[in-house]
N, C-alpha and C positions, 0 to 999 in steps of 0.2 A: 467581272467575271471575272476568274482568276481563276489558270492555272496552271497545276502546280509539277513539280518536275520529273513525277512519272508518267506525266501525259492528262489525267484524267483532269476535268471539271470540278473544284472542291466543294461544287452549292452547296450546303449545309453536310455538308459530309467533315466536321470542323469539327478540335478544338482549345478549351480556353486555355494557356498558358503563360509567363511568367520569362521571361529572359535579360536581360543588362543590353542599354544598349548607350549611346554618345548621350541619348536623349534625359535617361534614371537608369538602376539599378534594378529595376524592377517596373519593366513596360510589358502592360499585356498585351498579347497577340493572340494569333491566332496560329493552329499546327492542323494536319492532312488526316482522318484518321485510318487511310488508308498504309501511305505511307512512311508517316509519321516523321515530315516533313513540315516542320515552324517556319514560317515568315517574321523576316525584321523591315514590319513595315517606316522603319527610324532611320537607318543606319543602310539601308542595300535599295535600289529600283526593283518593282515588281520583276519577276525574271522572266528574261522577251525570248519564251522557248520559240526553237525554227526546227520542225517531224519533219522528216518523211513526207514523200506524198501520198501514201500508203498511212500514217500512224497518222494523219492530218486528216484524208475523209474513214478513218472512225472516229477520229473525237466531233469531226459533223457531223454526224452523224447523229452520236449521241447526241449535239446542239439543238439537231431537230427534233429528235424527240422530245426533251426537254419543250423546248417554243412552241409541242406543238402541230408540224406542220406539216400539209396535205401532200398525198406523193409526188403532185404538182410543182407544186414548192418546194420541194425537198430535190426535183432533177434536176430544178434553175440551182438553188444552191447550191449543189455539188461541181455544180457547172462555172459559178462565179466562184466558188471556191477554188477549184482548179485553174480557173485563168487567172487569179490572185497568184495563186505557186508560181504559175507559169511567169508571170507579170514583173514580179520585182523581189525584193528581201525585205522580205515583214517576214514581222510577228505571227503565230499560229494566232495568237489573238485577233492582230489590228486584222490576216485575214476572214476572220473570223466573221467579223465585227461591220465590215465592207459588205460582205456574201451578202451578209441579213440584212444589213440596210437598203443592200439592190432588190429586195424583191420586192 
């Protein structure tokens, strides 16, 4: 799962592009159609986004819908997200994945 700089989960909403990296002058990569951000997976690690609690809840709802969770599971998932956000300094994607594993 990749979370873009704009805060969206980018599954399927990408375009192909090529950019110059330390590995090659023409390295294939992807970009996010909505905001145009191009990811450099060679020279940069994936972005670790740290959203506010409100932004993270919106991302969690999108994640829950994408994974077809039922209402009871969504409630538990949102509580887990809130708990993980309160307990530490985890990135958004780490919080969403850990909360989903706890269901």
